[in-house]
C-alpha positions in Angstrom: 112.1 97.9 100.0 112.3 100.4 97.1 111.0 103.8 97.8 107.4 104.4 96.6 106.0 107.7 95.5 102.7 109.1 94.8 101.6 112.5 93.9 98.5 114.1 95.4 96.7 117.0 93.7 95.3 119.5 96.2 92.7 122.0 95.0 93.6 121.3 91.5 96.4 123.9 91.8 99.3 122.4 94.0 101.0 119.1 94.2 102.7 117.4 97.1 105.1 114.7 96.7 105.2 112.0 99.3 108.4 110.0 99.2 108.2 107.0 101.3 111.6 105.7 102.4 111.6 102.4 104.2 115.3 102.1 105.5 116.6 99.7 108.0 118.1 102.6 109.9 119.6 106.1 109.4 121.4 104.9 106.2 123.0 107.8 104.2 123.6 105.5 101.2 120.0 104.6 101.0 118.5 107.9 101.8 120.6 109.7 99.3 118.7 107.8 96.7 115.4 109.6 97.6 114.6 112.1 94.9 113.3 115.5 96.0 110.9 117.1 93.3 109.9 120.7 93.5 106.3 121.2 93.0 103.9 124.2 93.1 104.0 124.6 96.9 106.4 122.6 98.9 108.0 119.1 98.9 107.1 116.7 101.6 109.3 113.6 102.2 108.2 110.8 104.5 111.0 108.6 106.2 110.8 105.6 108.4 113.9 105.3 110.5 115.3 102.8 112.8 116.4 103.6 116.4 117.8 100.6 118.3 116.2 101.6 121.6 112.7 101.3 120.1 113.3 98.2 117.8 111.4 96.7 116.1 109.2 99.8 115.9 110.4 102.4 113.4 110.1 106.1 113.8 108.2 107.8 111.2 109.5 111.3 110.3 108.1 113.8 107.8 110.3 116.5 106.2 108.5 119.6 104.9 110.9 121.5 102.5 110.2 125.1 101.8 108.8 126.1 98.4 112.1 127.5 97.0 114.3 124.6 98.2 115.0 123.2 94.7 115.4 126.5 93.1 118.2 127.7 95.3 121.4 126.5 97.0 120.7 128.4 100.2 120.7 126.7 103.6 117.8 126.8 106.0 117.0 126.9 109.6 115.3 123.6 110.9 112.2 123.2 113.1 112.0 119.9 114.7 108.6 119.0 116.1 107.1 116.2 118.2 103.8 114.7 117.5 104.3 114.9 113.7 100.9 113.1 113.2 99.2 116.3 114.4 100.7 118.6 111.7 97.5 118.6 109.5 95.2 119.2 112.6 97.3 122.2 113.8 97.6 123.7 110.2 101.3 123.5 109.8 101.4 123.6 105.9 98.5 126.2 105.6 100.0 128.4 108.2 103.5 128.3 106.6 102.0 128.9 103.1 100.1 132.0 104.5 103.2 133.4 106.1 105.3 132.8 103.1 102.9 134.6 100.9 103.1 137.7 103.2 106.9 137.3 103.3 106.7 137.7 107.1 108.8 134.6 108.0 112.0 133.2 106.4 111.8 129.7 104.8 112.3 127.0 107.2 112.8 123.1 106.9 110.3 121.4 109.2 111.2 117.9 110.5 108.0 116.3 112.3 108.4 113.2 114.3 105.3 111.1 114.6 104.6 109.9 118.2 105.6 106.3 119.1 103.1 103.7 119.9 103.7 104.3 123.6 103.7 108.1 123.6 103.8 108.5 127.3 107.2 106.6 127.6 109.2 108.7 125.1 107.8 112.1 125.8 109.3 113.1 129.1 112.4 114.3 130.9 115.9 113.1 131.2 119.2 113.5 132.9 121.7 113.5 130.1 124.8 113.4 132.4 123.4 110.5 134.4 122.1 108.9 131.2 118.7 108.0 132.6 115.1 109.1 132.3 113.4 111.2 134.9 110.2 109.4 135.4 107.0 110.9 136.9 103.7 109.5 137.9 100.3 110.2 136.5 96.7 108.8 136.4 97.6 106.8 133.3 100.8 105.4 134.9 104.5 106.4 134.6 105.6 109.1 132.2 108.9 109.3 130.5 110.4 105.9 131.1 112.2 106.0 127.7 112.7 109.8 127.6 116.4 109.4 127.8 116.6 107.0 124.8 114.2 109.1 122.7 115.9 112.5 123.6 119.4 111.0 122.8 118.1 109.7 119.5 116.7 113.0 118.4 119.8 115.0 119.4 122.5 112.6 118.4 121.0 110.6 115.5 118.2 112.5 113.9 119.7 115.9 113.7 123.1 114.7 112.2 121.0 112.7 109.7 119.0 115.8 108.6 122.2 117.9 108.5 123.7 115.4 106.3 121.0 115.1 103.7 119.4 118.5 103.5 120.8 122.0 103.3 120.6 123.2 106.8 122.2 125.8 108.9 124.2 123.8 111.4 124.3 125.7 114.5 122.2 125.7 117.7 120.6 129.1 117.1 119.2 127.7 113.8 117.6 124.7 115.3 114.3 124.9 117.2 112.4 122.1 118.9 108.7 122.3 119.2 106.0 120.3 120.9 102.7 120.5 122.7 101.4 118.8 126.0 103.8 115.9 126.7 105.5 116.6 123.5 106.3 120.1 124.8 107.6 118.8 128.0 110.1 116.7 125.9 110.8 119.7 123.6 111.8 121.7 126.8 113.9 118.7 127.8 115.7 118.6 124.5 116.6 122.3 124.7 117.7 122.1 128.3 119.7 118.9 128.0 121.1 119.5 124.6 121.8 123.3 124.4 124.7 122.8 121.9 122.1 121.2 119.6 118.9 123.2 120.0 119.1 126.8 120.5 115.4 127.6 120.7 112.4 125.7 122.2 108.7 126.2 121.5 106.4 124.6 124.1 102.7 124.7 123.8 100.6 123.7 126.9 103.6 121.9 128.4 103.0 119.1 130.9 105.0 120.7 133.7 102.6 119.1 136.3 104.7 116.0 135.9 105.9 115.2 139.5 108.1 112.7 141.4 105.5 112.4 144.2 101.8 112.6 143.6 100.6 111.8 147.1 98.8 115.1 147.4 98.6 118.6 146.1 101.5 119.7 148.2 103.8 117.0 147.2 103.1 117.5 143.6 103.8 121.3 143.9 107.2 120.5 145.6 108.3 117.7 143.2 107.4 119.0 139.8 110.2 117.5 137.7 110.7 120.3 135.2 110.8 122.9 138.0 113.3 120.9 139.9 115.5 120.6 136.6 115.6 124.3 136.4 116.1 124.9 140.2 119.1 122.7 140.2 120.5 123.7 136.9 122.5 126.5 135.4 121.9 129.0 132.5 122.1 127.5 129.1 124.1 130.2 127.1 122.1 131.3 124.0 118.9 129.1 124.7 115.7 131.0 124.1 112.3 129.7 124.9 108.7 130.5 123.9 106.0 129.0 126.0 102.2 129.2 125.2 99.3 128.2 127.4 95.4 128.5 127.1 93.7 130.4 129.9 90.9 127.8 130.1 92.9 124.5 129.8 91.8 123.4 133.2 90.1 124.8 136.5 92.4 123.0 139.0 94.4 125.2 141.4 96.5 123.1 143.7 98.2 126.0 145.5 95.0 128.1 145.8 96.4 131.2 144.3 93.6 131.8 141.9 95.6 130.8 138.8 94.9 127.5 137.1 97.7 124.9 137.3 98.5 124.8 133.7 99.3 128.6 133.7 100.8 128.5 137.2 103.2 125.6 136.3 104.8 127.7 133.3 104.8 130.9 135.3 106.6 129.2 138.3 109.2 127.7 135.8 109.9 131.1 134.3 109.8 133.2 137.5 110.4 130.8 140.3 108.2 129.7 143.1 107.8 130.5 146.8 104.9 128.8 148.7 103.1 129.8 151.8 104.8 126.9 153.6 108.1 128.4 152.9 109.1 126.0 150.1 111.2 127.9 147.4 112.3 126.9 143.9 114.2 129.0 141.5 112.9 129.8 138.0 114.6 130.7 134.8 114.6 134.4 135.9 116.8 133.5 139.0 119.2 131.7 136.6 119.8 134.9 134.8 117.4 134.6 132.0 115.4 137.7 131.0 111.7 136.8 131.1 108.6 138.2 129.5 105.5 137.0 131.3 103.0 138.6 128.9 104.1 138.2 125.3 100.8 138.9 123.9 100.7 142.4 125.4 104.3 143.3 124.4 105.7 140.9 121.8 109.4 141.0 121.3 112.2 138.7 120.6 114.4 140.5 123.2 113.5 138.2 126.2 115.2 134.9 126.6 112.0 133.2 127.8 108.5 134.4 126.9 105.0 133.3 127.9 102.1 133.7 125.5 98.5 133.1 127.0 95.8 132.3 124.5 92.7 133.8 125.9 90.0 131.0 126.1 92.5 128.5 124.8 92.0 124.9 125.8 94.2 121.7 125.8 93.5 120.6 122.2 94.8 120.9 118.7 92.5 123.7 117.7 94.1 126.0 120.4 97.6 124.8 119.3 96.7 125.8 115.8 96.1 129.4 117.0 99.5 129.3 119.0 101.4 128.5 115.9 101.4 131.6 113.8 102.8 133.8 116.7 105.2 131.1 117.5 106.5 131.0 113.9 106.7 134.7 113.8 108.8 134.7 117.0 111.0 132.0 115.7 111.4 132.9 112.0 110.0 136.5 111.4 111.7 138.7 109.1 110.6 141.8 110.9 110.2 142.9 114.4 107.4 141.0 116.1 104.0 142.9 116.2 
């Protein structure tokens, strides 16, 4: 099918080009025919890409090019994001535009991947060495049954495609993976399993509650899959991580320590966990990462892993919209974070 384009005027002042490329796969010959038109703000290109593991479903990807992309020959860092269909709800373009106007962040290419029809199957954890998914249970059924296929596609097919067709900086420290909720769980997985591809991770409200055994609160606490991944792993040299959670995301407190589970799960992953029953799991800190447990109080890029708590934040797009500006400043700020 030939590419189709339409121009949409916004506020009678800026135009955004939507280039729709329907390709039978990640095909450089076809994709290279897609024109990029520089407009008043930024250029947005929409792609539909094939992935054998998910056929016949295609993966929809939206590429947001910075405003100066067509005027320069510079190369840019790339932010990959799960749940691409949420970009309007979390205010991606308006947030970027505001930060660009203030010259507080460097320009970045954003590659947003829309969720698949079966979101719960792709957004999970994987064991790259064993080449299989790490499946956990939930009230809605198994989570992450195709996480290995999805993660491998992002790291080994999508990233090379973007590097081949856009002016990117091709090093791990210039690539960041972002997500929220189950998408954040998978973003962490991509950074952890593919540190030679992604050097930074942004995880908003990550679903670190995912466990191998949901029999009761104790078994969940002891079999959290992301916690076990860190506990059994080693330090990924150069990997930096920024976690964000809302303080009001839930009221459950499975270990009775007075901290809700969403916050607790991230704190345990960063700092380790020792239960009253003697159960112990290491966290990032025990692996040798420097950890900042209160990024909101003393923001800095010095720590390898940071936790930002949004006061009153809940598990929804409105809260993730509030988490986005401090994350972008952490990842792409031109000046010391304040």
